[in-house]
N, C-alpha and C positions, 0 to 999 in steps of 0.2 A: 503717182506722186508728182506734184508740180515742181518745176525747176526754180532755182534761185533767180535765173534770168527772167522768168515769167513774173516773178514777184517784183523785181527791180523795175520792170517795164510797166508796172501797174498804172492805170489811167484813172481809176475811180476809187476813192478812199472813203472809209467810214471810221469816224473817231468815236470809239465806244467809251462812254463816261465823260463826254464833252460837257463842260459846265456853262451855265448862263453867266457865270462870273467871268468877265473879260480878262481877268488876270490869272486864271487857273491854266495849267498846262494845256489841256485839250482845247480851250478857247484860243490860247496864244498860238497853237499850231494852226488853227483855222485862219487866223489873221496873217501868219507868216506865209501860208500857201497863197493867200490873196495878194499879199504885197510882192511876192517873188514871181508871180505870174504863172503858177501851175495851171496847165490847160485842162486837166481832168475835172471830173465832178467830185465834190466833197460834201459829205453829210455828217452830222453829229447824231449820236444816240444818247438820250437822257430820258429816264423814266418819267420825268416831269414835262418833257416836250419843251416847246419854246423856240428861241433862236438866239444866236450870238453872232455879232459882226455880219448880220444879214444872212447867215446860213441857218437853215432849218435844223432843229434838233428833233429827230423822230423818237417816238417812245420805245421802239424796238428795231432791230436790224431788219426784220421781215417787212417793216413799213416802208423802207427806203425804196423809191420807185425806179431805181436803176440797178444794174449789175454792180457788184462791189468786188474789186480785185484784191484790195488790201485793207485790213482792219487794224487800227491802232488802239491798244487797250490802255485806258487810264482808269482801271477798276481794281478793287482789292483782290488778292490772290484767290480767295475762296469762291469768287464769282467767275473766274476764268474758265473752268471746265464747262460749265453750262453754256456760256457765250460761245465757246469754241464749237460746240455741237450746233448752235444756231448758225455759225459761220459756214459750217459744212453744208447745211441746208440751203444757204444763200449762194453757194458756189464760190466762196472766197478762196483765193489762191494762197495768201500768206497773211500772217499776223505778226505784229510787233507788240510784245508784252513788256510794258515799261515798269510795272510795279516791282518793288522789292518785297522780301518776305517769303521767298521760296526756299530752296535747299540750303541757301547760305544762312538761314535764320534758325534752323533746328529741325527736329523730326517732323513736326506738323507741316512745315513748309515743304520739306522733302517729299512727303506723301502727296501734297497737291501738285508738285512739279512732276512726280512720276505719273500722276493721273493725266496731266496735260500732255506729257510725252506719249502716253498710250493713245490719246485721242488724235494727236497729230499723225502718228504712225498709221492709225486706222483710216483716217480721212484723206491722207495725202497732202494736207495743208502744210506749208512750210512755216516754221516758227522761229522768230528771232527773239532772244532774251531767255527768260525774264531778266529784269534789271538792266535795261538798255534804252537809249533814245532812238535806236533803230537805224534807219536807212537814209541815204542821200544818193540821188542820181542827177548829176548836173546836166545830162543830155536832155532830160525831160522836165527838169525843175521839181522833181519829186523830193520831198523831205518829210520825215516823221519826227524830226528833232525841233523842239521849240527854241533851241540855241541857234538855229540857222538864220542867215541874213542873205541879202542879195549878193554880197561879195563872195560868200562861201559857196554860192551856187553858180559862180562863173566857171565854165567848163575848163578842165585841164587834164593832165595825164596821170595823176597820182591816185591809185586805188588804195584805200586804207581800211583795215578791219581791226577792231579792238574788242577785247573781252572786258568791257567796261561800260558804264552808263554815261555819265556826264563827260568822261574823258574824251570819248570819240567826238562828241559835239564841240567841246571847247578846243581840242587840239586841231580839228579840221578848220575851225574858225580862225585859229591863229595862223595855220599854214597858208590859208587863203589870203591872209592880210600881208603876206611877204611878197611884194612885187607881183609877178605874174605866176605865182605858184598855185596853179589851179588843181582842184580835185576832180577826179572822174566819178568814182563811186565811193561811198562810205558805208561800211557794214558794222553795226553794233551787235556783237555776239552775246554779251551778257553771260548768263549761266549756261548757255549752249544747250538748251533743251532739245533743239533739233539742228539748226544750221550751225556748223562748227568751222574751225580754221581750215580744214581740208576743203570743205564746200566753198569757202570764200576764195581760196587759192585757185580752185578749178574755175570759178566764175571769172576772176580777174584774168586768168590765162586766156580765156576765150574772148574776153571783152576787148574789142579793137581800140576803144578810147583809152584804156589803161596801158601805160607804158612802164610804170614803176610801181612796186607794191610795198606797202608798209604794214606790219602786223604788231599789235601789242597783245601778248598772251600772258596768262597766269598759270595755265597748264595746257596739256595737249590731250585731247580725248582718245584718239586712236593713233598712237605713236607711229606704227608701221605705215598706216595709210598716209599720215601727214608727211613723213619723210619721202615716201615714194612720189607723192604729189608734188612736194617742194622740189625734188630733184628734176622732175619734168618741167615745172614752171620756171625754175631758175636758169634752165638752159636757154630760155627765150627772153625772160624779163628779170631785172634785179628784184630780189626779195630781201627786204630789210626787216629784221625782227628784234623787237625789244621785249624782254621777258621780265615780269615782276615775280617776286617770290624766290629770288636766287639764294637768299640766306634762310636760316631756320626761322628767325623772327618774321622775315618777310613772307615766308610760306605760311606761317600761322595766320598772318593778316589776310592772305588770299582766301583762306578757308571761310572767313566771315564776310568776304567781299563778293566772291562769285562761286563759293563752294568748291574751290579748286583743290586738287590733291597735289601734294609735293612730289617733285621728281628730282633725281640726282642731277645736279646742275653740270657737273663735269662730263657725265655721260651724254647729257642733252647737248652740251656745247660741241662735243666731238661729232655727234650725229649730224648736227647742223652744218658743220664744216664739210662733211662728206656729201651732204645734199646740195651744197653750193649756196646755202642761205647765209647772208651776212649778218652777224650778231652785233647789235647795238648796245652800248653801255649806258646810254642816257637818252632822255627825250631830246636834249640839245643835239647830240650826235645824229639821232634819227632825222630831225628836221633839216639840219645842215647837209647831211648826206643826200637826202632827197633833192635838195637844191642843186647840189653838184651833178647828180644823175640827170636831173630835169633840164639843166641849162647848158651843160658842156659835153663835148664828145668824150667817149671812153678813151683812156690813155693807151698808147701803143707799148708802153714800157714803164719801168719804175723809177725813172731818172727825173729829178726835179731841178729847176733853176730858181734861185732866190734873188729878188731885186729889192733892195732895202736902203733906208737911210739910217738904220739902227743896227749896229754890230751886235748888240746884246740879243735883240730879238732874232736875228739870223742864227746866232749860236744856239738858242733854245729850239729853233726850228730844226736845225741840223740834228740835235740830240733826239728830238721827237721822231725825226725821219729814220734815224738809225735804229731806233727801238722797234719800228714797224716794218723794217726790211726794205726801206727805200734807199736810193743812192743819189748823190749829187751829179748832175750832168757835167761831162767834160766837153767844153765848147769846141766846135769845129774851127779851123783856122780863119775862114772868112767871117764867122761870127765874132771872133776875137777882134778882127780888123774893124768891123762895124761898131762894136762896143768902144773900141779905142778912139773913135772919132769924137766921143763925148765924155769918156772916162780916161783921163790921161795917166793915172797911176796904175801900174801893172797889178799890184796887189788888190786894188779896188775893182778891177775889171774882171777878175776871176770869179768863180762861183763860191760864195754869194757876191753879187755885184753891189757895191756900195756907191750910191749916187751922190753922196755928200762928200766933199764940197763942190764937185764939178758942176752940179746942176746950178750952182750960183753963177757960173760963167755962161753956160749955154741956155739956161732957163729950164724949168721943169718939163714943159711940153716937149721941147726938142729932145731933151735927154731921155725921157721915158719912151717917147715914140720910137726913137732909134733903137733903143735897147729891146723893147718888146717886139718890134718888127724882126730884129735879128734872131731873137729866141723862137718866135713863131716859125721862122724859116729853117731853123736848125733841127734836123731829124733826130739828133741825139738828145734833144730836150723833149720830154714827154709831158711836162706840166710846169706851170709858172705860178709862183706865189709872190705877189707884190705887196711889200710892207711899206706904207707911206704915212703921211701925216694929214690930218684933217684941217681944212681951212674953211672960213666962212664962204658960203656959196659953192656952186658945183662947177665953175668955169674950168678950174685946173684939172678936173676929172674928165672933161670932155675928150681930151686926147687919148685917154685910156680906153674909153668906150669906142672911139673911132677906130683904133687899131684892132680892138676885139672884133668889131663888126666886119672889118676888112678880112681878117684871117679866120678866126673861129675854128681852128683845126686841132686844138688841144686844150685841156683844162686851164683856165686862168682863175685865180682866186685873189681877192683883195682884202687887206686888213689895214685899218687906219688907227692911229693913236692921236690924241689931242683932246680938245674940249668936247664934252659930251654932246652938246647941241650941234657942233660942227660934224661930229662923227655921225650923228643921227641923220642930218641933212645929206651928207655925202653918201652914207649907206643907203638911204632911200633912193638916191640917184642911181647908184649901181644896181640895186634890186629892180628898179623900173626898166633898166636896160639889160636885165637878165645876166648880170655878172655876179657870181656868188661872192657875198660880202660877209666876213666874219669878224667879230670883235677882236679875236686873238689869232695870230697866224698858226699856232699849233693845231687849232681846229682844222685849218685848211690841210695841214699835213695828214691828219687822220682821215679826212674826207677823201683826199687823193688816194690814200692807202686802200680805203674801202672800194673805190672805183677800180683801182688796179687789180685788187683781189678778184673782183667780179670779171673784169676784162680778161685776166689771165686764165681763169677757170673756163670762161666761155671759149677761149681759143683752144684750150687743150681738151 
């Protein structure tokens, strides 16, 4: 049996069912591989032959004059078993089956999927899908997703696997658009006819490029194997998991999406905690937590400092922090002295630190620089959340970036309020400088909690 790594390292591709129509998925994938600079050989297979975007469409797989490592199927379910046997004769290592209409569609589709599974097992070919856009490897420029673009293929450290089709392509594209949030590898699992979540975790664990792991699942094929694998992987790399189908109605929907079976969510949740997997409640939490893990150091403790111009927002942050087991830092005496240089009122220099109105006297740059420097130097502060206001341009934010780049020894999160356009411009500036930026500060509290949860388990 071929390994998942051998498939992800594929150099030569065949796109089965590639159309001469330049706007059909198979043709679009050929164009994307050209545009993104994939260095391997690419051929299409179409019974009518021809070409698209300058790439030859052969009438059969056997006709292709070079070895094929990976085949991408854009063909109806009923044709897949026969083409799989042809792939075995050609020496293909892996296949991505993009079509829907297998086990999730009813009994006929289930029979075809079982036949596909039988052939894969017999031949040793690794199968991804059905019902997936497949694979992304930013080290080699490989992609089987026609959702890909140049930005999505910029190398990074996030490995992501999803039991979904379009979701993995669209989400990876979104993640890659957030500053320097780069992907390492993306695996679309679909109906999991062969490669499943445990295979994906084992691959990410061994992959040196991958530093953080995200999973979207609707069920788990082999619970014992998954939890044992997750426990091993989570000891070395953060594993963040988002599960669809937590409610009865949601589970019913997964059955028609990827033929997933319902599992008791409370039992599953407890098992994940024991394995060290961090459970996500939403896509938003998943993306923002990845940002925190990717750009900031793990915290040494659970104590946070709040710097704010808004008392109301700091109070809501404190409430959120108490709910997830965090504490407010007690500042060291020398920290208090440094803060007192720019914050005259005792009550405003405590935690949370209220920079208004003192910043009107000393100026925003001096006030924030002194405070952040003091907090970065205080070992009793494990993370900092800065709640400020957005103004036109990014000049006032430069001081925050400068202090961050000087210290960079504990998590720093920024949240701004103000006019939407100013928030967007300031947010982009922070993201470009790899400072986690969140629309609302309570999100920063949750992300810090997730990071501390992982760091604490890793220590113990």
